[in-house]
C-alpha positions, 0 to 999 in steps of 0.5 A: 391536537386542540382546535387552536393548534389545528387552526395555527397548523393550517394558518402556517401551512404557507410558511411551512411550504416556503421553508428551505432545508437550511431555514428549517434547520435554523427554525428547529434550533430556535429556543428561548435564551437562558433569561426567557427560559428562566422567566417562563419557568418562574411563571409556570411554577407560580401558575402551578401554585395558583400564585400569579397576578393578573399581569403575570397571567397575561404574560404567561398566556402570551408566552405560552401562545408564542411557544405554541406557534414556534412549536407548530413551525418547528414541527413543519420544519422537521417535516421539510427535513424529513421530506428532503432526506427521503 
């Protein structure tokens, strides 16, 4: 785990502790809508090809950061559900 993800994990610990099983299930189901996912895919492809403009790079980095936060929260939500079922 990278140091930034470890930092997010610690920072978001209180949120994870406050999740009810119902809220955890909803958080786990969270995903980008079709338009947002298409944009992410487009930016990822352009990034892999080295063709991002500075504005696109900034947008892509923002989207990756948001996805990282959501991923950390979803991991915490899965832990809540595992603890509530065991």
